[in-house]
LOPA-21700 format. One record per residue (C-alpha): y, z, x; residue in one letter; residue number from 1. Coordinates in steps of 0.25 Angstrom, whole numbers, plus 5000, padded with zeros to 4 digits. Each point is the difference from the previous one (the first is absolute). Layout:
SITE     v     w     u  code  pos
SITE     Y     Z     X     A  NUM
...
//
This chain:
SITE     v     w     u  code  pos
SITE  5000  5000  5000     X    1
SITE  5010  5003  5012     X    2
SITE  4996  4988  5007     X    3
SITE  5003  4992  4987     X    4
SITE  5014  5007  4998     X    5
SITE  5003  4997  5015     X    6
SITE  4997  4986  4999     X    7
SITE  5009  4999  4988     X    8
SITE  5011  5008  5006     X    9
SITE  4999  4990  5013     X   10
SITE  5000  4987  4992     X   11
SITE  5011  5004  4990     X   12
SITE  5008  5004  5013     X   13
SITE  4997  4988  5006     X   14
SITE  5005  4992  4988     X   15
SITE  5013  5008  4999     X   16
SITE  5002  4996  5015     X   17
SITE  4998  4985  4997     X   18
SITE  5010  5000  4989     X   19
SITE  5010  5009  5008     X   20
SITE  4999  4990  5011     X   21
SITE  5002  4988  4991     X   22
SITE  5013  5005  4994     X   23
SITE  5006  5006  5012     X   24
SITE  5009  4989  5004     X   25
SITE  5003  4996  4986     X   26
SITE  5014  5001  4993     X   27
SITE  4999  5010  4987     X   28
SITE  5002  4987  4990     X   29
SITE  4989  4993  5008     X   30
SITE  4991  5013  4997     X   31
SITE  5004  5000  4985     X   32
SITE  4997  4986  4999     X   33
SITE  4986  4999  5006     X   34
SITE  4996  5013  4993     X   35
SITE  5005  4994  4986     X   36
SITE  4993  4986  5003     X   37
SITE  4987  5007  5004     X   38
SITE  5000  5008  4988     X   39
SITE  5003  4989  4991     X   40
SITE  4990  4991  5006     X   41
SITE  4989  5010  4998     X   42
SITE  5004  5002  4985     X   43
SITE  4999  4986  4999     X   44
SITE  4987  4998  5007     X   45
SITE  4994  5011  4992     X   46
SITE  5004  4994  4987     X   47
SITE  4995  4986  5004     X   48
SITE  4987  5007  5003     X   49
SITE  4997  5009  4988     X   50
SITE  5001  4990  4989     X   51
SITE  4990  4998  4988     X   52
SITE  4995  4988  5008     X   53
SITE  4994  4999  5014     X   54
SITE  5008  4994  5011     X   55
SITE  4989  4990  5000     X   56
SITE  5001  4997  4986     X   57
SITE  5014  4998  5001     X   58
SITE  5000  4991  5012     X   59
SITE  4990  4991  4994     X   60
SITE  5008  4998  4987     X   61
SITE  5012  4997  5010     X   62
SITE  4991  4989  5007     X   63
SITE  4997  4994  4986     X   64
SITE  5013  5001  4995     X   65
SITE  5006  4993  5013     X   66
SITE  4989  4988  4998     X   67
SITE  5006  4997  4987     X   68
SITE  5012  4995  5008     X   69
SITE  4991  4989  5006     X   70
SITE  5004  4989  4991     X   71
SITE  4986  4993  4997     X   72
SITE  4994  5014  4998     X   73
SITE  5011  5004  4990     X   74
SITE  4999  4987  4993     X   75
SITE  4984  5001  4999     X   76
SITE  5001  5014  4994     X   77
SITE  5011  4997  4991     X   78
SITE  4992  4988  4994     X   79
SITE  4988  5008  4999     X   80
SITE  5007  5010  4993     X   81
SITE  5007  4991  4990     X   82
SITE  4987  4994  4996     X   83
SITE  4994  5013  4998     X   84
SITE  5012  5004  4992     X   85
SITE  4998  4987  4991     X   86
SITE  4986  5004  4999     X   87
SITE  5003  5014  4995     X   88
SITE  5010  4995  4990     X   89
SITE  4989  4990  4994     X   90
SITE  4990  5011  4999     X   91
SITE  5009  5008  4993     X   92
SITE  5005  4990  4989     X   93
SITE  4985  4996  4999     X   94
SITE  4998  5015  4996     X   95
SITE  5010  4999  4989     X   96
SITE  4993  4989  4994     X   97
SITE  5013  4992  4998     X   98
SITE  5006  5011  4991     X   99
SITE  5015  4997  5000     X  100
SITE  5010  5009  5007     X  101
SITE  5011  5008  4993     X  102
SITE  5012  5000  5010     X  103
SITE  5012  5004  4992     X  104
SITE  5002  5009  4988     X  105
SITE  4997  4993  4987     X  106
SITE  5013  4999  4992     X  107
SITE  4995  5008  4989     X  108
SITE  4989  5011  5001     X  109
SITE  4986  4997  4996     X  110
SITE  4994  5006  4989     X  111
SITE  4989  5012  5003     X  112
SITE  4989  4990  4996     X  113
SITE  5005  4990  5010     X  114
SITE  5002  5010  5011     X  115
SITE  4985  5005  4997     X  116
SITE  4995  4986  5000     X  117
SITE  5006  4997  5013     X  118
SITE  4995  5012  5007     X  119
SITE  4986  4998  4995     X  120
SITE  5000  4986  5006     X  121
SITE  5006  5005  5013     X  122
SITE  4989  5012  5002     X  123
SITE  4989  4990  4996     X  124
SITE  5003  4990  5012     X  125
SITE  4992  4999  5011     X  126
SITE  4985  4994  5004     X  127
SITE  4993  5013  4999     X  128
SITE  4995  5008  4989     X  129
SITE  5001  5015  5003     X  130
SITE  4996  5004  4986     X  131
SITE  4986  4995  5003     X  132
SITE  4999  5007  5014     X  133
SITE  5002  4989  5008     X  134
SITE  5011  5006  5009     X  135
SITE  4998  5010  5011     X  136
SITE  5008  5013  4998     X  137
SITE  5013  4996  4994     X  138
SITE  4998  5004  4986     X  139
SITE  4990  5013  4999     X  140
SITE  4996  5001  4986     X  141
SITE  5001  4992  4986     X  142
SITE  5001  5008  4989     X  143
SITE  5006  4996  4986     X  144
SITE  5002  5015  4995     X  145
SITE  5007  5004  5014     X  146
SITE  5009  4988  5000     X  147
SITE  5005  5003  4985     X  148
SITE  5001  5014  5004     X  149
SITE  5009  4996  5013     X  150
SITE  5008  4991  4991     X  151
SITE  5003  5011  4990     X  152
SITE  5003  5011  5011     X  153
SITE  5008  4991  5007     X  154
SITE  5009  4995  4987     X  155
SITE  5003  5015  4998     X  156
SITE  5004  5004  5014     X  157
SITE  5006  4986  5006     X  158
SITE  5014  5005  5000     X  159
SITE  4998  5013  5006     X  160
SITE  5004  5004  5015     X  161
SITE  4995  5012  5007     X  162
SITE  5013  5000  5009     X  163
SITE  5006  5007  4989     X  164
SITE  4991  5012  4998     X  165
SITE  5010  5006  4990     X  166
SITE  5000  4989  4991     X  167
SITE  4984  4997  5002     X  168
SITE  4994  5012  5003     X  169
SITE  4987  4996  4993     X  170
SITE  4998  4989  5010     X  171
SITE  5001  5009  5011     X  172
SITE  4990  5009  4994     X  173
SITE  4990  4988  4999     X  174
SITE  5002  4997  5015     X  175
SITE  4999  5014  5004     X  176
SITE  4986  5001  4992     X  177
SITE  4995  4987  5006     X  178
SITE  5003  5005  5014     X  179
SITE  4994  5014  4996     X  180
SITE  4987  4993  4995     X  181
SITE  4999  4991  5013     X  182
SITE  5001  5012  5009     X  183
SITE  4989  5007  4993     X  184
SITE  4991  4988  5001     X  185
SITE  5002  4999  5015     X  186
SITE  4997  5014  5001     X  187
SITE  5015  5005  5002     X  188
SITE  5004  5015  4998     X  189
SITE  5011  5005  4993     X  190
SITE  5009  4997  5012     X  191
SITE  4997  4985  5000     X  192
SITE  5011  4990  4994     X  193
SITE  5005  4987  4999     X  194
SITE  5007  4988  4992     X  195
SITE  4997  4988  4993     X  196
SITE  5003  4987  5006     X  197
SITE  5001  4985  4996     X  198
SITE  4988  4997  5009     X  199
SITE  4991  5003  5012     X  200
SITE  5011  4993  5010     X  201
SITE  5011  5009  4994     X  202
SITE  4990  5013  5002     X  203
SITE  4997  4995  5015     X  204
SITE  5015  4998  5002     X  205
SITE  5003  5014  4995     X  206
SITE  4991  5007  5007     X  207
SITE  5004  4994  5014     X  208
SITE  5014  5003  4997     X  209
SITE  4996  5014  4996     X  210
SITE  4992  5002  5013     X  211
SITE  5011  4993  5010     X  212
SITE  5011  5009  4994     X  213
SITE  4991  5012  5001     X  214
SITE  4996  4997  5015     X  215
SITE  5014  4997  5003     X  216
SITE  5005  5014  4994     X  217
SITE  4989  5009  5003     X  218
SITE  4995  4994  5014     X  219
SITE  5013  4993  5005     X  220
SITE  4991  4986  5001     X  221
SITE  5011  4989  5001     X  222
SITE  4991  4989  5002     X  223
SITE  4989  5001  4989     X  224
SITE  4986  4994  5001     X  225
SITE  4989  4998  4990     X  226
SITE  4985  5000  5004     X  227
SITE  4992  4992  4991     X  228
SITE  4987  4991  4999     X  229
SITE  5002  4985  5002     X  230
SITE  4994  4999  4986     X  231
SITE  5011  5008  4993     X  232
SITE  5009  4994  4990     X  233
SITE  5010  4991  5003     X  234
SITE  5010  5009  4993     X  235
SITE  5000  5010  5011     X  236
SITE  5006  4988  5010     X  237
SITE  5010  4997  4989     X  238
SITE  5003  5015  4999     X  239
SITE  5002  4999  5016     X  240
SITE  5009  4989  4999     X  241
SITE  5009  5007  4989     X  242
SITE  5000  5013  5008     X  243
SITE  5000  4997  5014     X  244
SITE  4986  5005  5003     X  245
SITE  4992  4995  5011     X  246
SITE  4985  4997  4996     X  247
SITE  4989  5003  5009     X  248
SITE  4987  4993  4994     X  249
SITE  4987  5004  5004     X  250
SITE  4988  4991  5000     X  251
SITE  4988  5002  4990     X  252
SITE  4984  5003  5005     X  253
SITE  4994  4986  5001     X  254
SITE  4989  5004  4990     X  255
SITE  5005  5009  4991     X  256
SITE  5014  4994  4999     X  257
SITE  5006  5014  4998     X  258
SITE  5010  5005  5009     X  259
SITE  4996  5004  5015     X  260
SITE  5003  5015  5001     X  261
SITE  5001  5000  5015     X  262
SITE  5010  4988  5001     X  263
SITE  5007  5008  4989     X  264
SITE  5001  5012  5008     X  265
SITE  5005  4993  5012     X  266
SITE  5011  4993  4993     X  267
SITE  5007  5013  4997     X  268
SITE  5013  5003  5007     X  269
SITE  5010  5011  4999     X  270
SITE  5007  4990  4991     X  271
SITE  4990  4999  4990     X  272
SITE  5005  5004  4985     X  273
SITE  4987  4997  4993     X  274
SITE  4985  4995  5000     X  275
SITE  4995  4991  4989     X  276
SITE  4986  4998  4995     X  277
SITE  4995  4992  4988     X  278
SITE  4990  5002  4989     X  279
SITE  4997  4989  4999     X  280
SITE  5008  4989  5009     X  281
SITE  5004  4988  4992     X  282
SITE  4994  4988  5010     X  283
SITE  4985  5006  5001     X  284
SITE  4999  5012  4989     X  285
SITE  4996  5009  5010     X  286
SITE  5003  5016  5001     X  287
SITE  5006  5005  5013     X  288
SITE  4995  5013  5005     X  289
SITE  5011  5009  4993     X  290
SITE  4993  5012  5005     X  291
SITE  5002  4997  5014     X  292
SITE  5013  4995  4998     X  293
SITE  5004  5013  4993     X  294
SITE  4995  5008  5012     X  295
SITE  5008  4993  5009     X  296
SITE  5013  5002  4991     X  297
SITE  4997  5015  5000     X  298
SITE  4998  5000  5015     X  299
SITE  5013  4993  5004     X  300
SITE  5008  5006  4988     X  301
SITE  5002  4985  4995     X  302
SITE  5000  4997  4986     X  303
SITE  4988  4991  4995     X  304
SITE  5002  4991  4987     X  305
SITE  4989  4994  4992     X  306
SITE  5002  4987  4995     X  307
SITE  4992  5000  4986     X  308
SITE  5008  4990  4994     X  309
SITE  4989  4989  4998     X  310
SITE  4988  5010  4996     X  311
SITE  5006  5013  4998     X  312
SITE  4997  5000  4985     X  313
SITE  4986  4996  5003     X  314
SITE  4996  5009  5011     X  315
SITE  5006  5013  4994     X  316
SITE  4991  4998  4989     X  317
SITE  4988  4995  5008     X  318
SITE  4993  5013  5004     X  319
SITE  4999  5004  4985     X  320
SITE  4996  4987  4996     X  321
SITE  4987  5001  5009     X  322
SITE  5005  4993  5014     X  323
SITE  5001  5006  5013     X  324
SITE  5013  5001  5006     X  325
SITE  5005  5007  5013     X  326
SITE  5012  5009  4998     X  327
SITE  5012  4994  5001     X  328
SITE  5012  5007  4992     X  329
SITE  5007  5013  4999     X  330
SITE  4988  5008  5002     X  331
SITE  5001  4997  5015     X  332
SITE  5011  5009  5006     X  333
SITE  5005  4988  5009     X  334
SITE  5003  4990  4988     X  335
SITE  5016  5002  4997     X  336
SITE  5001  4988  4991     X  337
SITE  4993  4990  4991     X  338
SITE  5004  4988  4993     X  339
SITE  4992  4994  4989     X  340
SITE  5004  4989  4990     X  341
SITE  4999  5003  4984     X  342
SITE  5003  4986  4998     X  343
SITE  4985  4996  5006     X  344
SITE  4989  5007  4996     X  345
SITE  5009  5011  4993     X  346
SITE  5001  4987  4990     X  347
SITE  5015  5003  4997     X  348
SITE  5009  4988  5000     X  349
SITE  5006  4994  5012     X  350
SITE  5011  5008  5006     X  351
SITE  4994  5014  5001     X  352
SITE  4994  5008  5013     X  353
SITE  5001  5014  5005     X  354
SITE  5004  5006  5014     X  355
SITE  4994  5014  5001     X  356
SITE  5002  5010  5011     X  357
SITE  4994  5014  5004     X  358
SITE  5013  5007  5000     X  359
SITE  5014  4998  4994     X  360
SITE  5006  5000  5014     X  361
SITE  4995  4986  5002     X  362
SITE  5006  4996  4987     X  363
SITE  5014  5006  5002     X  364
SITE  5001  4989  5012     X  365
SITE  4995  4989  4990     X  366
SITE  5013  5002  4992     X  367
SITE  5013  4994  5002     X  368
SITE  5012  5008  4998     X  369
SITE  5014  4998  5001     X  370
SITE  5010  5012  4998     X  371
SITE  5014  4994  5003     X  372
SITE  5000  4988  4991     X  373
SITE  5012  5000  4990     X  374
SITE  4991  4995  4989     X  375
SITE  4993  5014  5002     X  376
SITE  4989  5007  5007     X  377
SITE  4989  4990  5000     X  378
SITE  4985  5003  5002     X  379
SITE  4989  4989  4999     X  380
SITE  4985  5003  5000     X  381
SITE  4996  4986  5004     X  382
SITE  5005  4986  5005     X  383
SITE  5006  4997  4987     X  384
SITE  5011  5007  4993     X  385
SITE  4998  4996  4986     X  386
SITE  4985  4999  4996     X  387
SITE  4992  4995  4988     X  388
SITE  4997  5011  4991     X  389
SITE  4991  4990  4992     X  390
SITE  4991  4999  5013     X  391
SITE  4998  5015  5001     X  392
SITE  4997  5001  4986     X  393
SITE  4990  4989  5000     X  394
SITE  4993  5007  5012     X  395
SITE  4999  5013  4994     X  396
SITE  4995  4994  4987     X  397
SITE  4989  4993  5008     X  398
SITE  4996  5012  5006     X  399
SITE  4999  5007  4986     X  400
SITE  4993  4989  4995     X  401
SITE  4989  4999  5010     X  402
SITE  4997  5015  5002     X  403
SITE  4992  5005  5012     X  404
SITE  4987  4995  4993     X  405
SITE  5006  4986  4997     X  406
SITE  5003  4998  5015     X  407
SITE  4987  5006  5004     X  408
SITE  4993  4989  4991     X  409
SITE  5009  4989  5006     X  410
SITE  4998  5004  5014     X  411
SITE  4984  5000  4999     X  412
SITE  5001  4986  4993     X  413
SITE  5009  4995  5012     X  414
SITE  4992  5005  5012     X  415
SITE  4986  4997  4994     X  416
SITE  5005  4986  4998     X  417
SITE  5006  4999  5015     X  418
SITE  4987  5005  5005     X  419
SITE  4992  4990  4992     X  420
SITE  5008  4989  5005     X  421
SITE  5000  5005  5015     X  422
SITE  4985  5002  4998     X  423
SITE  4998  4985  4996     X  424
SITE  5010  4995  5011     X  425
SITE  4992  5007  5011     X  426
SITE  4988  4992  4996     X  427
SITE  5007  4987  5005     X  428
SITE  4997  4997  5015     X  429
SITE  5011  4992  5003     X  430
SITE  5011  5010  4996     X  431
SITE  5003  5015  5005     X  432
SITE  5008  5011  4994     X  433
SITE  5011  5008  5007     X  434
SITE  4994  5014  5001     X  435
SITE  4997  5009  4988     X  436
SITE  5009  4997  4988     X  437
SITE  5005  5014  4996     X  438
SITE  5004  4997  4986     X  439
SITE  5003  4986  4994     X  440
SITE  5004  4990  5011     X  441
SITE  4989  4991  5006     X  442
SITE  5004  4992  5013     X  443
SITE  4993  4987  5004     X  444
SITE  4999  4993  5013     X  445
SITE  4990  4989  5006     X  446
SITE  4996  4996  5014     X  447
SITE  4995  4986  4995     X  448
SITE  5010  4995  4992     X  449
SITE  5015  5001  4996     X  450
SITE  5001  5011  4990     X  451
SITE  5013  4994  4995     X  452
SITE  4991  4988  4995     X  453
SITE  4993  5010  4991     X  454
SITE  5013  5005  4994     X  455
SITE  5005  4986  4998     X  456
SITE  4987  4996  4993     X  457
SITE  5001  5013  4991     X  458
SITE  5014  4997  4997     X  459
SITE  4996  4987  4994     X  460
SITE  4990  5007  4992     X  461
SITE  5011  5008  4995     X  462
SITE  4998  5013  5008     X  463
SITE  5011  5006  5008     X  464
SITE  4997  5008  5012     X  465
SITE  5009  5005  5012     X  466
SITE  5000  4994  5014     X  467
SITE  5001  5009  5011     X  468
SITE  5002  4997  5015     X  469
SITE  4997  5006  5014     X  470
SITE  4989  4996  4998     X  471
SITE  4999  4990  4989     X  472
SITE  4994  5007  4988     X  473
SITE  5001  5001  4985     X  474
SITE  4999  5012  4991     X  475
SITE  4998  5002  4985     X  476
SITE  5005  5012  4993     X  477
SITE  4992  5004  4989     X  478
SITE  5007  5005  4987     X  479
SITE  4996  5006  4987     X  480
SITE  5001  4985  4994     X  481
SITE  4988  4996  5010     X  482
SITE  4992  5011  4992     X  483
SITE  5000  4992  4988     X  484
SITE  4986  4994  4996     X  485
SITE  4996  4988  5008     X  486
SITE  5013  5000  5009     X  487
SITE  4994  5005  5013     X  488
SITE  4987  4991  4999     X  489
SITE  5009  4987  4996     X  490
SITE  5008  5004  5013     X  491
SITE  4987  5000  5009     X  492
SITE  4995  4988  4994     X  493
SITE  5012  4992  5003     X  494
SITE  5000  5006  5013     X  495
SITE  4987  4997  5004     X  496
SITE  5001  4986  4994     X  497
SITE  5012  4998  5009     X  498
SITE  4994  5005  5012     X  499
SITE  4988  4990  4999     X  500
SITE  5010  4988  5000     X  501
SITE  5007  5006  5012     X  502
SITE  4987  5002  5008     X  503
SITE  4996  4986  4998     X  504
SITE  5012  4996  5010     X  505
SITE  5005  5014  5006     X  506
SITE  5008  4993  5011     X  507
SITE  5010  4993  4990     X  508
SITE  5014  5006  5001     X  509
SITE  5007  5005  4987     X  510
SITE  5013  4993  4995     X  511
SITE  5012  5003  4993     X  512
SITE  5007  5013  4999     X  513
SITE  4988  5006  5007     X  514
SITE  5001  4991  5012     X  515
SITE  5014  5004  5003     X  516
SITE  4996  5015  4998     X  517
SITE  4987  4999  5010     X  518
SITE  5009  4992  5010     X  519
SITE  5012  5010  4999     X  520
SITE  4992  5010  5007     X  521
SITE  4999  4992  5013     X  522
SITE  5015  4998  5000     X  523
SITE  5005  5009  5012     X  524
SITE  5014  5000  4996     X  525
SITE  5000  5009  4988     X  526
SITE  5014  4997  4996     X  527
SITE  4995  4986  4995     X  528
SITE  4991  5007  4991     X  529
SITE  5010  5010  4996     X  530
SITE  5008  4987  4997     X  531
SITE  4989  4994  4991     X  532
SITE  5000  5013  4992     X  533
SITE  5014  4999  4997     X  534
SITE  4999  4986  4996     X  535
SITE  4989  5004  4991     X  536
SITE  5008  5011  4993     X  537
SITE  5012  4990  4998     X  538
SITE  4991  4991  4993     X  539
SITE  4997  5012  4989     X  540
SITE  5016  5000  4998     X  541
SITE  5002  4984  5000     X  542
SITE  5005  4994  4987     X  543
SITE  5001  4986  4998     X  544
SITE  5015  4995  4997     X  545
SITE  4994  4994  4986     X  546
//
């Protein structure tokens, strides 16, 4: 110990001597200038190094950006983007089946019957019949009685707004009841709390905001980082872009496609504000080891968020429905928050989700409060100020309509159907399934042919599945509609028929949009892929002049 102390004193003394020798012949103004320049340069270097993107990523982006200044390269890229843009627009118009656009207000208002007729036409547009179970995810239940109930409930509460609790206290009461019911389903105690949101993305954005502000206030973290599996929902990336949080992604295990716990532990730094696990993840439907993540969170005093947006209202009922599920919720001491979407397997109308916390101290950092505004003291629990009371009432009504037993029966049907489809697909030698599906998502790949050909073929048969990338894959998200008699078997029959057709010529490439999707994975300049995505989004807002 004494030796180490002497070495420190020796070298610090030596450094002091070097500095003194350097400045001994300098004028005071030179000393001030050199010192100031050194400090400012050090701060600039620190800010340059410590950013959300690594130096390598920023360097590569700069190289690709400079490459676009080469005329031949720029013209080729622009021409390609233009061609793709036109293709997107044509596909968008094709989906609308030549329905005329309304691009200005009618001179006189339409009658109620005319409005309903036009809305009905618009809602029924599209090539896929979701009502017959031809779509992966998207719509989670078909129930005429539930639809009628939601219409009546929304009609009663459509103009209410919980931003004004003095005017609409009953709407606030229903929101509080929805949150309390959800907390109990996920084994929260009386201290657990939360809010409703407009969807899983807002729930995730809010929890990232809460942990960022908590870490800054309590731990003094100025450069926040979140650690998550590469399979975590892209809403975390969106939140990171909004909130200036650095994302550290962690690889998944090659066989189970669940987060590698060893890599997750290594990714933790002094700036880590939260750890993320999925139950299940969107791409492969596998469930991360939440118990192990929660233990790490406890050890390092880092909040742990469980993203149960997709399967939350299945997995909380699965144990009592007869399916084995590892612990994942507030029953684990290290889990500090959970997000779950009521508009998925909670079967509520679109626009409702729940973010839950173990303790109110975290929820306080979710809130946005302005104390010095001339308009008064302003406090908002979520992103929106005004919120749709009708959605809150409809979500509450859905929970009351189903009851615990109703959700239990629905969960049993969905999981049994998912397991049946998985079992039948595993019999097909030319395919493989990613890991072990935890709830209702089954992801498929192939080493013998382009899996996107299968997707393309099923699309032509009226089935809408989801494409994945890195590696190429597709998945189906089984909903309650797929549990209707004959739907699962019809899917499997069409699946086998299309697969047999492909295996006769397995080396053939796919065409159309799937060719673009497959090719995009090999483009090293990801900004071009970003441009393609923006053009696709543009096409959704394109309106013809006439």
